[in-house]
C-alpha positions, 0 to 999 in steps of 0.5 A: 072575654079573654078570647074576645080580647085576644082576637081584638088585639090580634086583629088590630095588630094584623092591620098594623103589621100589613101597613108597616110592611107596606112602608118597609117594602115600598117606601111629601116636601120637595115638589117639582112645580111643573108636575106637582110631583114630590121627590121620591125621597120626600114622598117616602119620608112623608109616607112613612111619617104618616104611617108612624103617626097612625100606627102610634095612634092605633096602638094608643087606641087599643092599649086598653083592650090589650090590658084586659079592659074589654067591654062594649064601651072600651071596644066603642072607644077604641073604634072611635079612636081608630076611625079618627086616626085612620081619618087623619092618615087618609088625609095625610096620605092623600095630600101627598103628590105623586112621587117624582118617579116613572111610575109615580102616579101609579104608586100614588093611585095605589096608596090613595086606593089603600087609604080609601079601603082602610077608611072603609074598613074602619067604618065597617068596624065602627058599624059593627062595634056600635051595634054590640048588645051583651057578651054574645053580641061582642062575640058576634061583632068580633067575627065581623071585625076580624073579617074586616081587619083581614080584608084591610091587611090584604088591601095593604098587601095588594097596594104594596104589590101595585106600588112595587110593580109601578117602581120599575127603576127601584127609585121608591124602594131606594127612597123607602130604605133611606128616608129618615121616617122610613128608617125609624119604621124599619127599626121598629120606632114610631 
């Protein structure tokens, strides 16, 4: 069970790290009423705020697992909380308009796509943990969960690359460095 707990914690933390890297690497409020676009600064602040809230919720959800309470019930409870937190994150991110930058729509599309991929990843994890039966079932599920989490991390890295390529003038990068919620993330405070 010790090995399962370590693998679960590492896998879930990998998603957090990858998503936080997305916020730190790229970067909703003020809106341009003619285009529906949001200022880069406001978009970055709202995006980082959503990541901060999601990260805190995920950390709370996996805290029992990190403390050694690894059982079918605790895995399923953590997964349910992870699914709820991710659903809120997806709603928050999708409600953001595109940032008012040259590549703003491409950046929004990339982040919306990431939100869909994270949601699908959590659905896959929930399905895997719902079907756990006994210790061997937990070990088998962990392998599948790890694969899902690794894919979620890769999806976050790919979204970051897409946002960076859309940010030809560096406007989002600047906004993500200076927005208050992004500064908190960069300093490790959520």
